[in-house]
N, C-alpha and C positions, 0 to 999 in steps of 0.2 A: 470532704464534708461529712462522711460517715463517722470518722473518729470524733469530729467536733459534736455531732449530734449525740453520739454515745456519751460524751462528757457532759453535755447539757442534761441528758436523761439521768445520769448518775447524780449530778449535783441536785437536781430537782427532787429526786426520790430520797436521797440521803438527808438533805436538809429538812424535808418534811418529817422523816422518822427520827432524826437525831436532835433537831432544834424545835420544829413546830409542835410535834406531838407532846414532848415534855412540858412546853409552855402551856399547851391546851389543858393538860391534865392538872398541872400545879395551880393554874388560875381558874379552875372550873367554878369556884364559888363566886367569882367576880362577874361572870357573864350574866347579862339580863336574859339570855336565851341560850342555854347550853346545847339545845337541839339544833339551833342554827349553826353553831360552831362545828358540831359533828357532821351535819349535812355538807357544810362548806369543805371540811377536811376530806370527806368521802368523795365529793365532786372532783376535787383536785387529784386525788389518787386514781379515780376512774380515768381522768384525762391522761395521767401518767401511764396507765395500763394500755389504753387504746393507742396513744401515740407511740408508746414504747414498743409495741408489737411491730409497728411500721419501721421504727428506727432499727430494731434488731434484725429485721428482714431487709434492711437497706432499701426501703421503698419510701416514696413520698407519702406524707400524711393523706393527701388526696382530698376528695370532695367533702369529707367529714371535718376538714380543718376549721371551717368557719363555725360549725356547731361546737367544736371544742373551744374555740375562742369565746363564744357566748357563754359556755359553761364556766370558763375561767373567770370571766367578769361577774357572772352570777355568784360564784363562790366568794369572790372578793366582796361583793355587796353584802352577802349573808354574814361573812366574818366580821365586817366593820359595823354593821347595823345591830349586831347582837352583843355589842360591848357598850357599857356606859360611856358617855362622851368624855368623861374625865380620865378614862383609861385608854383613850385612843393612841396616846403616845407612850404608853407603859408597856411592860413585857406581855401583858395580856393580849395585845394585838400581835398575834403570831403570823398573820398572813402577808404583811407588807413586804417582807424580804423574799417571799415565795412566788408571788404572782408573776413577777417579771421573768423568772426562770421557766415557768410554764408557758408563758407567751413565746419565749424563745424556742422552747421545745416544739410547739405547734407550728410556728411561722418561719423558723430559720431556713427551711428548705424551700419556702415560697419566695423569699427575697428579703433583702435587708431593708428596703423601704417600708414594706408592710409591717415588718417587725418593729422598726423604729417608730412608726406611727402608733402602733398598739401600745408600746411602752410609754410614749408621750401622752396618749390619752389616759392611760391608767395613772400616771404620775400627776397630771393636771387634775384629774378627778379627785385624787387623794387630797390635794391642797384645797380644792373647792369644798370638799366635804368637811375638812377641818374648820374652815372659816364659817361654813353654814351652820355648824352645830355649836358655834360660840367659842371655839378654841383657837381663835386667831393668834393668841399669844404663844401658841406652840408651833407656829409656822417656821420659826428659825430652827427649832429642833428637828422638825420634819425635813427641812432643807439639808441639814447635816446628815441625817439618816439616808436621805435620797442620794446625796453625793456618794456615800459609801456603797449603797446598793447598786445604783446605776453605774458606778465606776467599774464594777465587775461585769455587769451585764453588757454595757456598751463596749467593753474590751472584747468580749466574745463576739459581739456584732461586728466590730472592726476586723477581727480575725476572719469572720465569714466573708466580709467584703473583699479582703485581700485574697482569700482562697478563690473567690469567684473571678477576680481579675486574673489570677494565675491560670485558672482553668480556661478562661477565654483566650489568654495568650497562647496556652498550650494547644488549644483547638486551632487557632489561626496558624500557629507554627506547623501543626500536623497537616493542615490543608495546603500550606505553601510547599511543604516537603512532598506531599502527594502530587501536587501539580508539577513540581520539578521532576519527580520520578516518571510521571506520565509523559511530560515533554521529552525527557531523555529516551523513554521507550519508543515514542513516536519518531524521534529523530533517528534512533538506531534502526527502526523498521524502515524508515524512508531511505536511509543510507544503504541498507541491505538491498532494498528494492531497486535503488538506482544502480548498485553494483551488478545485480542480476540482469537488469535491462542492458547495461553496458556490455556485459559478457555475451548476451544474446546478439546485440548489434555487432560486437567485435567478430563473432564467428560467421555471421550471415551477411550483414550489410556492408561492413567496412571493406572486405575484400572486393565487393562489387564497385564501391566508390573508388577504391585504389585502381582497379582496372580501368574505370572510366576516366580518371584523371591522367593516367599514364598512356591512354590510347590503346590499351590492350584489349578493350571490349569491342567485339564485332557486333555493332548495333543492327546490322542487316540480317543477322541470324535471329529467326523467330524464337528459338529456345533462349537465347541471351536476353532478348527483350522481355520474354516471359519471366525470366529470373529477376529482372529489374522491377517488373510489375509486382511480382510476389514480395520483393523486398519493400516496395513502397506501401503495399497493402499491410504488410507486417508492422511497419512503423505507424500507420494509421490505427491499426488495432491496438498497438502498444499505448498510444495516446488515449484511445477510447476506454482502455481498461481502468483508467483513473477517474472517469466521469461518473457522476451520480445518475443512475438510470433505473427505471422500474424493472426492466428485463435486460441485464447486462449482456446476455448472449446475443439478443437481437441488435442491441446497440453496437456491439463489436462487429457483427455481420454487416450492418449498414456502413461502418467505416471501411470494411474490406471491399464493399461494392462501390464505394464512392468514386474510386479512380476509374473503374470500368464505365460508370455513368458519365464521367467527365470526358471519356474517350469516345462517346457516342454509342456505346453498347446499350441495348434496351435491357433494363434491369427490372426484375420483379422479386419482391421479398414478401413472403406471406407466412402466416402461422396457422396451425390447426391444433386445437386443444391447449391445455395448460400443462406446464411441466415444473418439476422442482428446480430451484435455481442451482445450476452446476457451479462448483468452485472454480477458481481462476485457472488452475492447471488443466481442468477438464475442458473449460471453454477454449483454451488454446489448442488442445488436442482435437476438438471438434471443428474449429475454424481453419486449422492449418491445411488439411486436405482440400477443403473447399476453396481456399485462396488460390491454389495452383490452377484449379479449373477456371475460376473467375478470371485470373490473370491471362489465361489463354483464350478466353471467349472472343469471338470475332464480331458477332452482331447482336446476340441476345444471351441472357443467362437468367435462369429461374432458381431461386433459393427458397426452400420451404422448411420451416421448423415444425416438426411433428412432436407434440407433447402429450404426455400421459403421466399418471402417477408412477408408472414403472420406469420412466426415464425420458430421454429426449433424443430426437434424430434430426440431423441436418442433411437435407437432400438437395443436390445441385444438379441441374440439367443445363447444358450449354452446347452451342455449336463451336467447339474448340478443337484445336490441334491435339492429337493424342499425346499426352504427357506421360512421363515416366511414372510407374506405380509409386504410391506414397511410401516413405519410410515408415516403419512400424513405431512411430514416436508415441502413439497413444496407447500402446499395449499396457504400460505400467499403470494406467488409470482405467483400464477395461474398455477402451474405445474399439469398436468393431467397424472396419472400413470395407465397404463393398464398392467395386468400380467396374463399370461396363462401358465398352466403346462400340458404337454401332454407326459405322461410316463417319459422317461429320459430327455426330452427336456423342457427347460424353455424359454419362450419368454416374454420380457418385453419392454414396450415402454413408454417413458417419453416425454411429449409434452409441449412446452412453446409457447403460442400465443403472438406474438410481439404486444405491445401496438400501437394503431393507432396514 
């Protein structure tokens, strides 16, 4: 549209200087009011300047648009009322071929409907004026001139309509392409996430299921049962990771505690303070040590999440069998694990310091 607007600006200015101005000068003696003609010419050139600044800057004409439309119609009225009626269809009437280009200049970026309405109003008004001043016999000549003038102006309007349709199609195509790219990215992310989950299951849960189906698992062994309880809690946490939750860490800890609750263990989960939301890898590192203590709990387990702007701590206290110390899986994300055993009680604390 910028190129089209530049063309309209060039046509309007050049036609005023090359065609309208010489006619105005040559026919100066015929005008009933030369001052009106000069004012009309100056008004149109002022419209060209104001609108031209916006066009050259590739900006819409904006809120001043309707003021400029009024100025164009005012200039048309001054130009035609300052000419003796018998010269309305003569060369002295310099404005008829110019007004339409100025309406296009001011309105083309607003929309084709507004531009077409303005051109129609101006054309209809010209015919009405010709009849009202007693020059009805000239209507046929005006129709011929109108056909020539509007033929060029409506062609430009048709080009603008085509450009807008092309632009709308391009926008829709871009939106569809963006949706397709987004869908592909989501699908790729989901696929990678599923592969990561499968890899985790393959190394931790699948061997336990294999032992269970082949009869190799000794379910009378407390340590073996604890391993199965940890695997079940890990699967529940895995499902909970994809839920929408206000506090994902608490939501995943509830999932880890669910199996113990179902087995009759008295479960308590509380929070103290607010904490920054840890990323997924950190949440896994925080809950992994807690799961082993929860899985080994005999009658009660208390889990407390301590939050502060500096980080978050998951504290677990349970009457559980002494389990093996946790592997240092959380070291790469800065998790510090503290573990104490006092007779039948096991206390564990996993702390994540939030990055500054």
